[in-house]
N, C-alpha and C positions, 0 to 999 in steps of 0.2 A: 504493499499500500504506500502510495506517495504521501509524504508529510511536508506540507508547504509551511516553511518557517519564516514569519514576517517579523523583522526587528522593530523595536520601538524607535523613537526619535534619536537621531545622532549615531545610529549604529548601522552597520551593513551586514552582509552575509557572514563575514568573518566572526561576528559576535556569537555565532552558534558553533564555533569550531570545536569547543570542548563537550558539546552535547551530541553532536551528530554521530560519533563513533558508537556510542551505546545504542542509538536508534538503529543503526545498520546491523549491529549484533543481534538485535531483536527481530531482524528480518524485514525491516521497514526501509523505505527509500527516502531519506531526508533531502529536501530541496530548499536550502536557505536562499533567501532573496535579498537583493540590494535594490532599494526603491529608487525611482528616477530623481535626479537632481541632487542626491546626497553627495556632499563635498564639492558641489559645483558653485561657481560664483553666480551672483544675481543675474549677470548678463546671459547666463545659460540656463537659469532655473526659475526666473521670475514668473513664468507662465505655468509652472507646474503646481497642481493642487491635489487635494485628497482623492479626487476622481481618477487622476492619473496613477496614484498609488494603488487604488482598488483595481483599476484595469490591469496593472501588472500582475496582481495576485490572480485575477480571473484568467489571464493568459496561462499562468502556471497550472491552474486547475484544469483548463481546457486541454492541456497536453498531457495530463495524468492518465495513467492506465486504471480506469475504473474510478469510483468515488474516492476523493482525497480527504485527508484530515488537514485542517487549516489551523495553524498555531499563531497567535498574535501576542507579542509582549508589549505591555504598556500601551503607548499610542498606536502600536501596530494592531491592537485589539479592534480599533475603529475600522482599520482596513480589512481585518478578518471578517467582521460582521457585515461590512459593505459587500465583500465577496460572497457571503452566505446569501445576502439579499439578491445578488445578481446571478448566482448559480445554486439555488437551494437543492436542486436535484443531483448535484454533482459533489456534494460534501457530505461525508459520513459523520463528522463531528467538528465542532469549533472548540479549540482549547485556548483559553485566555490566561495569560500569566500576569498576575497582580494587576488586573484591570477588570472592567465590566463592559458589557455591550453598550454602544452609543444608542441614543434615540434619533429618529429622523430630524435633521436640522442640528444635531449636536456637534460639538467640536472637540478637539483634543485638549487644548489649553492655550494660553497666551504666554509668549516669551519675548524678550527684548531682541529686537533686530539690530544687526551690525553689518554695515555695508550691504544692505539689501537681502541678507540671509540671517538665519538663526543658528548661531554657533552653540556648541555645548557649553553650558554655563559653569561647569566645574562641579566636582563632587560636593563642595561646601554649599552649594545652592540648595541641596535637597535636605529634607527632614532627617534627623538623626536615625530614626527607626528604619528609614529606607536604605541607609548606607552603613548601618551598624556592623554588618558582617563582611564589609569590604575592608580588608586590612590595608595598611599603607602600601605594601608591595603590589597587591592587586589593583589598587587605585593608580599607582604610578604606571603599571603595565597596561591598563586599559584606557586611561584617559587619552594617550596619543592615538588610539585607534578610532576615537570619535570623529565625526564629520558634521559639517553644518547641514541644515535641512533647508529646503525652499521656504521662503517667508510665508507663503500662502497655506502650506499644508496644515500647521497646527490649528489654524483658525477658520479653515474652510468648512462649512457645514456639510455634513454627509447626507446624502439622499437615500432613503430606504423606501422602497415601493412594493415589494412583493411579500405579502403576508405568509407565504410558504416558508420564509426564513424561520418562522416560529416552530417549524417541525424539525429543524436541525438541532440535534442534541448539543448542549453547551457544558463544558467543564471549566470551572474557574480554579486555577492553581494560585491560591492566595498566599501572599507572603506570611501574614500573621493572623488573618481572620479565619474562624471556623465557620460552619454553615450558618449558624444563628447570628453570629456577630456580623458576618458579611451582609446578610439580608437586612439586619437592623441598620447598619451603616448606609446601605443603598436606599433604604426607605426614606432617607432624608433628601434624596436627590430627584423627587418628582418624576419627571418623564423617563429618567434612566431606570427607576424602579419599575415603572409600568412596562417598559420594554422587556426587562428581564422577566417579570412575572408572566408575560404573555408567551414565553417560550415553553413548549410542552415538557421538555426534560432538561433539567439543570442539576448540577451537583457542584459543591465547593469542596476542595481539598486543601488542607493547610500545609504549606511547605515548611513553615517555621524558618523563613529566610527574610532578607531584605528585598528590595525591589529589583535587583539584578541577579537572580539566582544562576543565570547562565555564566556568570563570572565567579560568584561566591560559592555556589554549591551545584556545579554542573551535573554531577553524578545523580544527585537527589532529584534535580529537575528532569533529567532524562528518564529516570525510573518513573516519575510521576506521569510524564507524557505517555510512556509505554503502557502504564496501567490504565490510563484514561482511554487509550485507543482500544485496548483489549475489552473494554466495556461496550465498544461500538457494535 
């Protein structure tokens, strides 16, 4: 089975490098993606929006042998759910890493633009609980691998049109929330909660990690992805 791996903001296909070997050992075909415009200057990326990122994921799904699993980390979860809306009959499961599904018209977030793009803001920008398991060596090794993202992508509203997306099973691999805590947290977010509640089959798995388990706990993340796929 093909596993489409969608990175979050500032990351490319290489961010999955420590996760993919275990997926292959489990008999899966991991296909990590790099999204359009990542690392490109504004002159080459100003026209790229979230729809272009979704289209890249859809192309990967269309070339898969049979139904694919789509994995989205952080802001990549918006892309994964957009792909589920575009190809609900081609996706066996969506797996979200420390994020939730977006609602129609939802965005990823807002970040400061520099020279017409959005650079990685540095590990110190994030909440302590998100980066607590990234030691100094890991931070130093991974920060140089980050890339800017097109300015439009984080604030482009995503368009969701096909209600068949609600038939696609969704697993959330949450860094710190268990099932009850995740649903309680999400209940504060209005349309996001309604979108999640409309999905026929959802489950939440606690990773007990920060926000970047592909760097801090890649073996644990890979095992959780394989376990979620085996439930499909």
